[in-house]
C-alpha positions as CSV (number, residue, x, y, z in Angstrom):
1,M,21.6,28.7,-8.5
2,A,18.9,26.3,-9.6
3,N,18.8,22.8,-8.1
4,P,20.1,20.0,-10.4
5,H,17.5,17.7,-11.9
6,Y,16.7,14.6,-9.8
7,V,17.9,11.5,-11.5
8,E,15.3,8.7,-11.3
9,T,17.0,5.4,-10.6
10,P,15.8,1.8,-11.3
11,G,13.8,0.4,-8.4
12,D,13.6,3.7,-6.6
13,Q,11.1,3.1,-3.8
14,Q,10.2,6.8,-3.3
15,V,7.8,8.9,-5.2
16,S,7.6,12.7,-5.3
17,P,5.1,14.7,-3.3
18,P,2.4,15.7,-2.8
19,Y,0.8,12.8,-1.0
20,M,-2.9,12.3,-0.3
21,F,-4.2,10.7,3.0
22,K,-7.9,9.8,3.0
23,K,-9.9,8.6,6.0
24,M,-6.9,9.3,8.3
25,R,-7.6,8.7,12.0
26,S,-5.3,10.0,14.7
27,L,-5.4,9.6,18.5
28,W,-3.2,12.1,20.4
29,Y,-2.1,11.9,24.0
30,A,-0.3,14.8,25.8
31,L,2.3,13.4,28.3
32,P,3.9,15.7,30.9
33,A,7.6,16.2,30.2
34,D,10.7,18.2,31.3
35,G,10.6,21.5,29.4
36,D,14.3,22.0,29.6
37,K,15.0,18.6,28.0
38,L,12.5,19.3,25.2
39,Q,14.3,22.6,24.5
40,R,17.6,20.8,24.4
41,L,16.1,18.5,21.8
42,C,15.1,21.5,19.8
43,D,18.6,22.9,20.0
44,K,20.2,19.6,19.1
45,Y,18.1,18.7,16.1
46,L,17.0,22.1,14.8
47,N,18.7,25.2,16.2
48,R,22.3,24.1,15.9
49,P,22.0,22.7,12.4
50,S,20.2,25.8,11.3
51,R,22.6,28.1,13.1
52,G,19.6,29.7,14.8
53,K,18.0,30.8,11.5
54,P,15.2,29.9,12.0
55,F,15.2,29.5,15.8
56,Y,12.8,27.2,17.6
57,K,11.4,27.3,21.1
58,N,9.4,24.5,22.7
59,L,5.9,25.8,23.6
60,F,4.7,23.5,26.3
61,P,6.1,20.9,28.7
62,Y,4.4,18.0,26.9
63,V,5.2,15.2,24.5
64,F,2.3,14.4,22.1
65,V,2.1,10.7,21.4
66,Q,0.2,10.3,18.1
67,L,-1.4,7.0,17.0
68,N,-2.1,7.4,13.3
69,S,-4.0,5.1,11.0
70,Y,-3.8,5.7,7.2
71,P,-6.2,3.5,5.3
72,E,-5.6,5.2,2.0
73,I,-2.3,6.7,0.9
74,S,-1.6,7.8,-2.6
75,A,0.7,10.2,-4.5
76,A,0.0,12.7,-7.2
77,S,2.9,11.3,-9.2
78,A,1.5,7.7,-8.9
79,P,-2.3,8.1,-8.6
80,G,-3.1,4.4,-9.3
81,Q,-1.1,3.2,-6.3
82,V,-2.9,3.1,-3.0
83,M,-1.4,1.7,0.2
84,S,-2.0,1.8,4.0
85,A,0.1,2.3,7.1
86,E,0.0,2.5,10.8
87,E,2.2,5.0,12.6
88,V,3.2,6.3,16.1
89,G,4.9,9.7,16.4
90,L,6.3,11.4,19.5
91,S,5.9,15.1,18.8
92,L,6.8,18.5,20.3
93,W,4.8,21.7,19.6
94,L,7.1,24.5,18.8
95,L,7.3,28.3,18.2
96,R,9.4,29.2,15.1
97,L,11.1,32.6,14.9
98,P,11.2,35.0,13.3
99,D,8.0,34.2,11.3
100,F,6.0,33.1,14.5
101,G,5.1,29.7,13.0
102,M,3.8,26.9,15.3
103,P,5.0,23.7,13.7
104,F,5.2,20.2,15.2
105,F,8.5,18.3,15.4
106,Q,8.8,14.5,15.6
107,P,12.2,13.3,16.9
108,F,10.8,9.7,17.1
109,L,8.5,8.2,14.4
110,F,7.6,4.6,14.1
111,I,5.7,3.2,11.0
112,D,5.0,-0.2,9.5
113,N,5.2,0.7,5.8
114,P,8.7,0.4,4.2
115,W,7.8,2.8,1.3
116,S,6.9,5.5,3.8
117,V,10.2,4.9,5.7
118,V,12.2,5.4,2.5
119,T,10.1,8.4,1.2
120,G,9.7,10.1,4.5
121,R,13.5,10.0,5.3
122,S,14.8,10.8,1.8
123,V,12.3,13.5,0.7
124,F,11.5,15.3,4.0
125,G,14.0,14.1,6.6
126,F,11.5,12.4,8.9
127,N,13.3,10.2,11.4
128,K,11.1,7.2,10.5
129,I,11.8,3.8,12.1
130,Y,10.4,0.6,10.5
131,S,8.2,-1.1,13.2
132,S,5.4,-3.6,13.7
133,F,2.1,-2.9,15.2
134,D,-0.6,-4.7,17.2
135,L,-3.8,-2.6,17.1
136,G,-5.9,-4.7,19.4
137,D,-9.2,-6.0,18.1
138,G,-9.5,-3.3,15.4
139,S,-12.8,-1.9,16.7
140,P,-13.4,1.8,17.0
141,E,-13.2,1.6,20.8
142,G,-10.2,-0.8,20.7
143,F,-8.1,1.4,18.3
144,G,-6.2,3.0,21.2
145,E,-5.1,-0.4,22.5
146,T,-1.8,-0.5,20.7
147,R,1.6,-2.2,21.0
148,V,4.6,-1.2,18.9
149,E,7.8,-3.3,18.3
150,S,11.0,-2.4,16.5
151,L,14.5,-3.6,16.0
152,V,16.9,-2.0,18.5
153,F,20.2,-2.5,20.3
154,P,19.0,-2.9,24.0
155,S,22.6,-2.1,25.1
156,M,25.8,-1.2,23.3
157,E,27.1,-4.7,24.1
158,S,24.0,-6.7,22.9
159,S,22.9,-7.9,19.5
160,L,20.0,-6.4,17.4
161,S,16.7,-7.7,18.6
162,L,12.9,-7.1,18.2
163,E,11.7,-5.3,21.4
164,N,8.6,-3.6,22.7
165,I,8.8,0.2,22.2
166,L,5.3,1.4,23.2
167,Q,2.2,0.0,24.7
168,V,-1.1,1.9,25.1
169,K,-3.8,0.7,27.4
170,T,-7.2,2.2,28.3
171,Q,-9.5,1.5,31.2
172,A,-12.3,3.2,29.5
173,P,-15.3,0.9,28.8
174,P,-16.7,1.0,25.2
175,G,-19.1,3.8,24.5
176,I,-17.5,6.7,26.5
177,L,-14.3,7.2,24.5
178,R,-15.7,10.4,22.9
179,D,-16.3,13.7,24.7
180,Q,-19.1,16.1,23.6
181,D,-16.7,18.7,22.4
182,T,-16.2,18.5,18.6
183,F,-14.5,20.8,16.1
184,T,-15.1,21.0,12.4
185,D,-12.4,23.6,11.7
186,P,-8.7,22.7,12.2
187,S,-7.7,26.2,13.1
188,R,-10.3,26.4,15.8
189,F,-9.2,23.0,17.1
190,L,-5.6,24.1,17.4
191,H,-6.6,27.3,19.1
192,E,-8.7,25.3,21.6
193,L,-5.8,23.0,22.2
194,A,-3.3,25.8,22.8
195,G,-5.8,27.5,25.1
196,R,-6.1,24.3,27.2
197,L,-2.4,24.1,27.6
198,H,-1.8,27.8,28.0
199,K,-1.2,27.7,31.8
200,Q,2.0,25.7,31.1
201,L,3.3,28.0,28.4
202,L,7.1,28.1,28.2
203,V,7.6,31.1,25.9
204,D,7.0,34.8,26.2
205,E,3.3,35.7,26.3
206,R,3.7,38.3,23.7
207,E,5.4,35.8,21.3
208,F,2.6,33.4,21.9
209,R,-0.1,36.0,21.2
210,T,1.5,37.0,18.0
211,A,1.8,33.4,16.9
212,T,-1.9,32.6,17.7
213,A,-3.3,35.9,16.4
214,G,-4.4,34.5,13.0
215,E,-5.2,31.1,11.5
216,L,-3.3,28.1,12.7
217,G,-2.5,25.0,10.6
218,F,-0.9,21.7,10.9
219,E,2.8,22.0,9.9
220,L,5.7,19.7,10.4
221,D,9.3,20.8,10.5
222,T,12.2,18.3,10.1
223,L,16.0,18.1,9.9
224,K,16.9,16.5,6.6
225,Q,20.5,15.3,6.3
226,F,22.8,12.9,4.5
227,R,26.0,11.4,6.0
228,D,29.2,12.2,4.2
229,A,30.9,9.2,2.6
230,E,34.4,10.5,3.0
231,R,34.1,11.8,6.5
232,P,31.2,9.8,8.0
233,E,31.2,11.8,11.2
234,T,30.0,14.8,9.2
235,A,27.0,15.6,7.1
236,C,27.4,16.5,3.4
237,Y,24.0,18.0,3.3
238,Q,21.6,19.4,6.0
239,A,18.3,21.3,5.6
240,I,15.5,22.5,7.8
241,V,12.3,21.5,6.0
242,S,8.8,22.8,6.7
243,T,5.9,20.9,5.2
244,P,2.2,21.8,5.6
245,M,-0.7,19.5,5.9
246,K,-3.4,20.9,3.7
247,I,-6.7,19.8,5.3
248,K,-9.3,18.8,2.7
249,K,-11.9,17.4,5.1
250,F,-11.8,17.8,8.9
251,Q,-14.2,15.2,10.3
252,G,-14.1,16.5,13.9
253,G,-11.6,16.6,16.7
254,P,-13.5,15.1,19.7
255,L,-11.6,14.9,23.0
256,L,-11.4,11.5,24.5
257,G,-12.7,10.4,27.9
258,G,-11.6,7.5,30.1
259,E,-8.3,6.6,31.7
260,W,-5.3,5.9,29.5
261,S,-1.7,4.8,30.2
262,L,1.2,4.8,27.8
263,D,4.4,2.7,28.5
264,L,7.4,3.9,26.6
265,K,10.7,1.9,26.7
266,K,14.2,3.2,26.2
267,Y,17.1,1.4,24.6
268,A,20.7,2.2,23.8
269,S,19.9,2.8,20.2
270,L,16.6,4.5,20.9
271,P,17.1,7.1,23.7
272,I,13.5,8.0,24.3
273,D,14.5,9.3,27.8
274,E,15.9,12.4,26.0
275,L,12.2,13.5,25.9
276,G,12.1,13.7,29.7
277,I,8.6,12.2,30.0
278,K,7.5,12.5,33.7
279,S,4.3,10.4,33.6
280,N,2.7,7.7,31.5
281,Q,-0.7,9.2,32.3
282,P,-1.8,11.8,29.7
283,V,-3.2,15.1,30.8
284,L,-5.6,15.1,27.9
285,A,-6.3,12.9,24.8
286,F,-8.2,13.6,21.6
287,E,-9.1,12.2,18.3
288,L,-8.8,13.6,14.7
289,N,-10.5,12.3,11.6
290,L,-9.5,14.0,8.4
291,D,-8.5,13.9,4.7
292,C,-5.4,15.9,3.8
293,E,-2.6,16.6,1.3
294,F,1.0,16.6,2.5
295,G,3.7,18.5,0.7
296,P,5.6,19.7,-1.1
297,G,7.7,21.3,1.6
298,R,10.0,24.3,1.7
299,N,13.6,24.6,2.7
300,L,14.0,27.1,5.5
301,F,17.7,26.6,5.7
302,V,20.3,24.6,3.7
303,N,23.8,23.8,4.6
304,T,25.8,21.7,2.2
305,G,29.0,21.7,4.4
306,T,32.1,23.8,4.6
307,G,34.9,21.3,4.6
308,N,34.3,20.2,1.0
309,G,34.0,23.7,-0.4
310,F,30.3,23.9,-0.6
311,G,30.0,26.5,2.1
312,C,26.5,27.7,3.1
313,G,24.7,26.6,0.0
314,C,24.7,29.9,-1.8
315,A,25.5,30.2,-5.5
316,S,29.1,31.2,-5.0
317,C,29.8,28.5,-2.5
318,L,28.2,25.8,-4.6
319,A,30.2,27.0,-7.6
320,A,33.6,27.0,-5.8
321,P,34.5,23.3,-6.2
322,F,33.9,23.5,-10.0
323,G,35.9,26.8,-10.6
324,W,38.6,24.8,-12.4
325,L,36.2,24.0,-15.1
326,F,36.1,27.7,-16.0
327,G,39.8,28.5,-15.4
328,R,39.1,30.3,-12.1
329,R,38.1,29.6,-8.5
330,E,35.1,31.2,-6.8
331,G,34.5,31.3,-3.1
332,R,33.4,33.4,-0.3
């Protein structure tokens, strides 16, 4: 059954993909973490909603903290509108079965652009949290000096307040932030990164070799869901969405030198401790500069609920609630 046509509503703050990111700059820090806790996150946010089809395994015992700067963001459906954003993502690198994909998954994502919050959540299912950023002095060397604040409930008994979420500091003096290793091909860069982390591999070696046998690309998988209005403890729609980043220009992926520290705070409404981060000292850090196109994505799994008669999302289940229109009732 074909999807119904999307009804554009007045004042809608989202636009349809694809989206273009130009002059994007990204700093990544790999923090040691508890592999068992990371797998439990995969199970909670991906494997249980998808009923294991697809099935995700966490590749490495690391959380990748990403500081992303987007000077120019536009959409194909609104080419004359250009905006900017700053973003911090906490990412896991996963193995997806049975197709042996290697997507990233971001259970926590902070951004200072309201349009991106609305669009990212409603179109792709990104768990974006509106936040404010302090990026230091704005110089190339000072870019990594970052503080992020967001509205949270510090405890279940307290009121909503603006609190510090993340602070990044560096002891590296200007001029030595960039290593000599550079990459002009995104697949080679991802292969190099996987090779550097290989000693801490958490999945079967044969699965890893199959996944890395060919080209690797930047891909983000998400849980997209909407709360049911009648039974708010349930979801009326859930989907596992996979969205590629189509790299148009890869301006290098130099590894960063120097000493870095990242201080992440946990709150009642923001349980970052679920990540099981063991140290605020990254085992490696690197920089990406690129232009890319993001989306459209693809639905790997769709579940529109069972209690309301919509079943698994197949044509017969979707038609079941409307059988009375045709004098009959369809179902599984």
